[in-house]
N, C-alpha and C positions, 0 to 999 in steps of 0.2 A: 428657381431655385440657383444658384448657382453653390458647388462646393469644391475645394481644394485639396488635390488628394496628396499622401504623403511625398510625390515626386516634384509638386512644386506644379502642375499641370491643375486648368480646373475644368470639370463637368458643368452641364448647365441640363435641366431636366424638364422635360419637353414632356408634353400632355397631348395625346390622341383620346378622338371618341369610333366608338367601333358600333357597329350596328350589335342587334342581339347573336346572330346567325356568323356575324364575325367573329366574334369573338368567342364564339363556339370555337369553331376551324381555326383560330389558336388555341386556343385548351388544346385540342386537339394535337396540334402539329409540336405544341408543345412538349406533350406526351412522347408521345412519336420519336423524336429530335430527344429524348432526354434532357432538356434544357429550360431553364425558367424562363417564362413569358420575355421578360423583360429585356434576359440575352439572345430571343434569337430575334423580338423587335429591333434591338441596337445591331446585332448584323444582319440584318433584313436593311435598314436605316445604310448603313457604311457600304452593303455591296450596291447599296441604287447608285447613291453620293460617287462613289468611285464609274459605273457606268455612265453617271452627267456628265462628269468627268471628261471620259474617253468622249465620251458622243460629242461636247462641245469641242475638246479637242479638232476631230478631226472636222469638221464643221468649219474652225477659224484655219485647220489648214489650205480646205478646197479653197475659201473662200480666199486666201494669201494674206491673210490675215497673224499667222503663224509659221515660220517654218516648221524642220520637221525634227530639229534637237528641239524646239517651242512649241510644239504640239504637243509633245514625248514630255518635257515637262510640266508642262500645262494637266496632262491626263497623269501624271506620277508614275510611267513607265519605262523602261531605254525605248530608244533610238531603234533599237532591232526592232521591239515589240511592236511600237508604234507601224513602223514599213509595214510589217507584217499584219494590222488590222485594218491599215491604207490600202494594200491589195487585197483583201477579205471583200471589203466591201467597195473596191472596183475604183479608188481613187490614185492617182496615178503620184509617186512622190519622186517621178526622177528631176534632177533638178537642173532647173532652166539653165541658156549659157548666161543670163546676171546670174541670179545666184551661185553658178560656180564661179565666176571671179568672182567674185562676194569674196566669194572663201579663197579664194587664193591669194587676195589682198591682203584678207586678215592672215593668211598663214605668213605672206608677206613680213606685212609692219608686227606680227608676234615673232621672229625667227631676225625680222631685220635681215632679209634676204631681198637686195636689187636685183637677180636676178627673175623672181617669183612675180616682183615691181613690173616690173617691166613686160613679161607675158601679159602677164594680166593687161596693161596698157595697149599690148598688139590686139589681144581678142576685143577686148572694148571697140578701139577704130575701126576693126576687120570685121565687125560685127553690127559694129554701128550704135554702142549701146552708150 
C-alpha cells in the first residue's frame, strides 16, 4: 500500500512475519522503549539500511570502485566520518599517486591554472602514469 504524505513524499507499507516468540520480544521491547511497535520496527529498518549502505560503501572503496568522497556520499556520511570508518576497519584511505594527480588535474581545470596542470603532467611523467 502506498500513501502520499502532506509534504508530498510517498510511503510504502511492508509486511513481515514473526514467530510467536519474536512477537513477544517485540512487544516487550516496545513497552520498554515506550514506542509503538511500528515505530520501533521502522527505526530498526532505517538503522539497518544505514549500516548496510556504510558496509557496501567500505567494500566498494576497498575494491577501488568508489573514491573517498563517492564512498562517503554512498554511505550518506561526511568524508571525515568515512575516513574514520575506514581507519576503524583497517582499510587504507591514503590517496595513491594517481588519485592525487587526478585531483590536481581537477583543481587545474576548476581554477583554470596552467601551473597546476603542468605540475600534474610532470608527476605523471615522473611516475610513469
